[in-house]
Structures are given as structure tokens and as C-alpha cells.
N, C-alpha and C positions, 0 to 999 in steps of 0.2 A: 553619612546620613544614618540616622538612627531607625532602624528597621522595626516597626511595629507588628507584631503577630496577632491578628484579629484571634481572640479568644472565644467570640460568641458563635461557637460552632452549633449550626443548626441541626436538628434532628427531622426527620420525615415525620408527618402526623401518625403514622402506623406503629411508630416507635413509643409515642408518648404514654407512660403509664404501662407500658407492657414489657415482656423481657424479648429477648433475640430468640427468633426461630432456630431449632436445631438444624444442625448443617450435617447432611450425610456423609458418609466416609466416602461413597462415590463421586462427592463433589470435589473433595480432597484430591483424591485420584486423578480425577479429570484436569484438575489446577495443574498439579505437578505434572501430568503427560504434555498439556499443551505448553507450557512454560518450557520444558526439556525439549521437546519436538521442536518448538520454535526457533530455540536457541540453537540447536544442532543445524537445523535448515540454515539459517541466517549464516552461520559461520561457514557451512560448506559452500553457500553461493559467495561469500567473500573470498574464498580460498580459490574459487574457479576464475572470480574475476582478477585476483592477483597473478595467475597464472597467463591469463589471456590478456593483461595490459599492454604487451608488447604488440599484438595485433590492432588493438584500438590506438595506441600511440603512433604506429606507423601510418595508419590510414587517416590521421587528423581527428579522431572519434573521441579524444580525451576528456572535452567536456562532458559527454553524455556517459562516459565511465565515472568522472568524478560525482556525478548527480546520482548514477545507480550505487556508487559506494555509500553515498549520504544517506540513500533512502534505506537500504539493508542496515547500515548502522543504526539508524532510527528505529527500524523494526528489531533489531536485536536488543537496543535497549529498552525498547517498549515491552519485551518478553521476560528481560532478567529483573529489572528495577520494579516495576508495579508488580511483576509476577511475586518476586519476594515479599512485597508488602502483604498480597493478597494471600499468600501461604502463612504470613505470619498472624493474621486475622483468624485464618481457619484452624490453625494449631493452636493459639493461645486462648485458652477457655477463659482465664481471668479478663482478658480484655474485654471480652463480650458483657461481662458483668459490670464493668466501669464504663459502658458506652454513654451513659447520661454526663460523664464529667467533659468538660472541655479539654482537648488534647491537641498537641501540635503534631502528632502522628499523622492524622488525618488531613491536616493543612499540607503535609509534605507528599502523603499518597494522592492526593488530589491533584497536588500541582504536577507530578510524574504523569497522572492520568491525561491530564489536558497537554502538556508538552509533547509526550511520546504520542498522543492521539494525533494531534494537529501536524505535527512534523512530516510525517510519510505524506500526508495529503497535499502538503505545499512543495515537498520534493517531486512529487509525482506530477504535479500542474507545472513545475519548472521544466520537467523532463520532456513534456508534452510541448512548451513552448519552444525549447531548445531543438528538437526535431522539427518542429512546424517551419522554424527560421531555416534551419540547414536544409530542407527540402524544397522549399519555396524559393529561398532566397539566398542560394548557396554562397554567391561571390561576397554578400554581405556578412553571411556567416563567418567565413574564411578570414574576412579582414577585421572584423569586430569583435566577435565572441572568442575570447581565450580561457586558458585555464584559471587565469588570475582572477576574470572577470565572473567565472562561474563559482570560485571560492568565495568572491565577494558576496554573490548571491545565496550562497549556502549559509554564510554567515547572517546575512540579513533575514533571510527565513527563519534560522535558528533563534535569532534575537528576538523576532517577531513571537514566536511561539513561546520562547521563555519570559516576555513581558506579560503575554496574556496569562500564564501559567502563576506568576508570581504576584499578580496584582492583590489576591486577598491577605498576602502577608504584609501588605501596607493598608489593612483595612480597607480595602475597595472590594465588596463583596466576601464571600465566604466560601467554605468547602463543608459538605454535609455529608453523613455517614447514610448510604444507601442500602436499599433492600437487597439481599437478606443480611445486611451487616457485614459484608466482606469486602466492600470496596467504598471509597470516598469519590466524590465529585462535586461540581458545581450544582447547586440546588435546582431541581428540575420540575418538581410536582409544587402543587399549591402555591398561591401567591407570594412571593417574597420581595425583599427590598428592592429598589430600583436597580442598585449597582449588580446584585445578583442577576435580576433580569437582564440587564446589558451584558454583563459577562457570558452568561449562556446564549445570549444572541449573536453576541461576538463569534463565541466558537462554533456555532452552528452554521452562520452564514458565511465564515471563513472558511470551513470545510467543505460547505454547498459551492462556494464560488470555485475553489480550487477543482473540484469535480468537473463542474461546469465548464472551466476553462480547457481542461484536459479532453474532455469529449469535443469541444468545436477544434481544438488544436489538432487532434489525431483525425478527425474528419477532414480538415483541410490539408494536411500531410497525404491521408489516403487519397484524396481526390487528385492530387499532384502526381502522385505515384502512378495513379492508372492512367492520368493523360500522358505521362512519359512512356508508359507500356503499350498504348496504342497511338503511337505516332504514325503519319503516313508512311507507305511503303517506301515512298522517294527519300525520305530522310534515313529510313532504314538501310537503304540500297547504298547512300552515300556513305553512312558511317561504317557500312560494311566494307566498302572499297578503301576507306581509311585505315581501318583496322586490319586488311589484309598487307597494307604496306608498312604498318607500324604495328606488329602483333603485341609488342609489350605494353603500349599505350592500350590496347585494347583489353588485355587481361586486367590491368590497374582498373579501366573503367568498370568492367564486369564484376571486379571483385569490391568496388567502391557500391555498385548497385547492390549486391547481394548483401551488403553489410548493411545497408540502409534499409532494406526490406527486413533482415532479420531484426533490426532495433525498433521497427515500425511494428512488429508483429509482438514483440514482448511488452512494448509500450502500449499497444491496443488492449491486449489480454489483462495487462495491470490495471488499465483505466475499467473496463468491465468489472473486473473482481473487487475494484475498490469501489465502484457505483453500488454493485450488489451487497457489499457487505456493510458500506458505511451510511448509505443514503436512509434505511428505517432509523437509524441511529439519530442521524443529524435530523431528519425531518421531524422525528417525535420531539427532538428538544425545541425546535422551533414552534411547533403547533403548541407544545405546553407553554410556552412563553407567551405565544400571540394570545390565546386565549386562557387567561387565568381569572376567570370568573370563579366565585368559591363554590367548591363543589365537594361532595363527600368523598372519602378516600375509598379509592378502588383497587382491590388487589390486582385486577387484570392489568391496569396500568403499570404496577409496579413489577409485575411479571414480564409484560411486554418491554419495558426499558431493561431488564436484567436479559431478556431474551437476543433484542437489538444489540445488546453490548457484546454479548458472546459471539454475535455473529461478526461484529465488527473486528473482534480479536482475531478471528479468523483470517483475516486480511493479511496480518503480518506473519503468518504461517504459510499463507498462498504464495505471496510475494517472491520468496527466494526460488520456490520451486517453479515459479513461471519462468524465471531468468534461466533456470538449470535445464529445464525439460525443452525450452524454445532456443534453443543454440542451434548452431549451424551445424554442427558436427553430429547431434542427435537426431535433427531433422531428417539430414542426409542419410544417416543408418536406417530410419524408419521408412524413407522413401525407397530406398534399395530394397528393403525386405518385403514392402508390398509390390514393388514392379518386379521383383525376380520370382515371386511365388506364380504368378499368372504363368510364367514362362516354365516354371518347373512343372505345373499342372499339365501344360500343353504337352511337354515332350514326355511326360509319364505316361498321357492317353494315348499319345502316337506309338510310343514303344509298346503297349499294351494291344493296339490295332496291329501292329507288325506281328506279335507274338501269335494272336488268333490267326491271322492269314497264313503263317507259317505253320500252325497246326493243322489247319483245314488242308493245306496242301500234301 
């Protein structure tokens, strides 16, 4: 198939007949910091996952592990590839003078923004669905959901994001240079062509659907875990009797439950962080595409778009740290630290009282 690159790159109205705004050195430094810190964070989380793969594989949690690896890999790519493009636009002063020219650079940059933007949201939704099925329908999950099926899901979601990203290469929509000239994305402001509107709506609706699905699945999983924790005492007594007769099965069941709670805590915080970081950007795109009545250019709109994009980029930085900090080993150390502190305080106060008593005598 002959791939046709759409060279009719559109510019935002604030660019027509004007020069690019100056870029401060602090902005360049912040871009370097976020790209480096995000890449190091995701690489650290991937190394921890590689070390803990035996524990997940032994306890049949490999599907969740595979989805977590896909999420962190997408976050890593989202920092390195679009970050390198953004740094190029920051550093190359000649490019800003030639911004009025059609270029394929903005097309590739915009495609990477769309692909690495939507992939983590889709993988997060798949993780929520996998945990919901594992907790609410454990026998179905054990019999049907395998690593092979999860690999197919990862391939399908990646292909869906890739198709959405490369459609402008086939003259279906365009990518536009966005304020302040340091990133490229689908046209957001002002009425555009019908394919541009549909692509922006598809990106926004797909991301919001993934976030909504993650929230619903996490709520169902949380309710199921709560119901399992507040069973009648008779059931707990029977299970305790069985556990005394078979201690090995009791320890295995306890470890399964602990790992389920650990993964649910990670997934719940991941979903909350994704909603907080991505909702403003996705909702802004949706509102701008629905309300396309002609209106004068407003710098506040462009500023809010840039601010919401920066907020969304922090999601890829926070994702690996959520997994790093919300691990069982870290939580156990934190709990032990806070439970030992009251005991140490009580012992020290008791020792002080004893010293005072002896001194009075």
C-alpha cells in the first residue's frame, strides 16, 4: 500500500502571521528533568518487576504482571520518544523560524504523542478488568485467562492505538503544531475538518472510556474484597478449623489474599492518579470538539491546554513510583515502623517513671 503523508499541516490561529514565542531556559531544564526522571523511574520499576516475576509466576499472577510490564514499557517510551522530539524543538532555533513550512517531523511527533498517550490508559483499563475477573470470578479466570490471551490483548490494544496514531499519514486528519510551538498534536482549537474532529473525539472518548472502565472495575473488585473480609464468623471458624488441620493450605490462601490486596491497592492508586492527571486534558479536548462555534482566539485556552498536557505527562512519572512504593515489602516496613514507635515511646516513658520513683526513694 502506498502510504501518503498529508503535508497540509495546520497551524493554530495564534501562529498566523506571527513569530514563535520565546522559550525560557527554565522550560528546557524542566523538560530535560521530567524526561530523565521519568525514564529512570520506569526503568527502576521494570527492574523490580523482573526480580519479583518468580513470586507472581508461582502464584498464578502472570497476566497481571504482563499487563504491568506493558504499562511501564509504554510509560518509558512515552518519556523517551516524545521527550526527545520536544527537546529537539526546544533546542533547534532554526526549526521555529521554519514553522510555517509543512514538515513530516510534526506528523511523527504527533503520532508518538497519540500512541504513547492512549496506550497507558488502555493498558490500565485492561489491568482493572483482569483483576475484576480474577477477584469476582476466580475459577473462570484460572481456566480461561492465560498469558497467551493477555499477550493477544496487549497486541490488540497496541494495534488500536497505533491505527489511531497513523491515520493522519493516510490523509485522514492532520497533526498541528501547538502552543507554544514545542509539541504537535491533533487539532484542538477552532473548527477544523471533519476527520480532524472525529480523530480528536476518538482520542478523547477512548481515553475517558478506559478511565471509566477502570473506575467501575476497581469498585466491583473492592466491594468483592470487602465482602470476603466480612464473612460471617461461622465461615471463619470453619475455615480456621480446616487451616489448623492443613497449615500449608492456610498459608497459601493467606499469601494469595495478601497478594490480591497488594495488587488491588496498586491498581486503585494507579486509576486515581490517571483520572486526576488525564481527565482535564481529555475533557478539554471533548468540550472543544463539541463546541466548535467560531470564536476569537483566547490565550487562556492555549494556556489551559498546555497546563493540562503537563499534568497528563506526570501520570507517566507517577505510575512506576506507585508500583515501587505500594509493594508488600515496603508497606510491611512502614507498618512495622509505625507500630514499633508507640511501643518504644511507652517503654521510654515507663523507664522514666521508674527512674523518678527510685530517685524519690
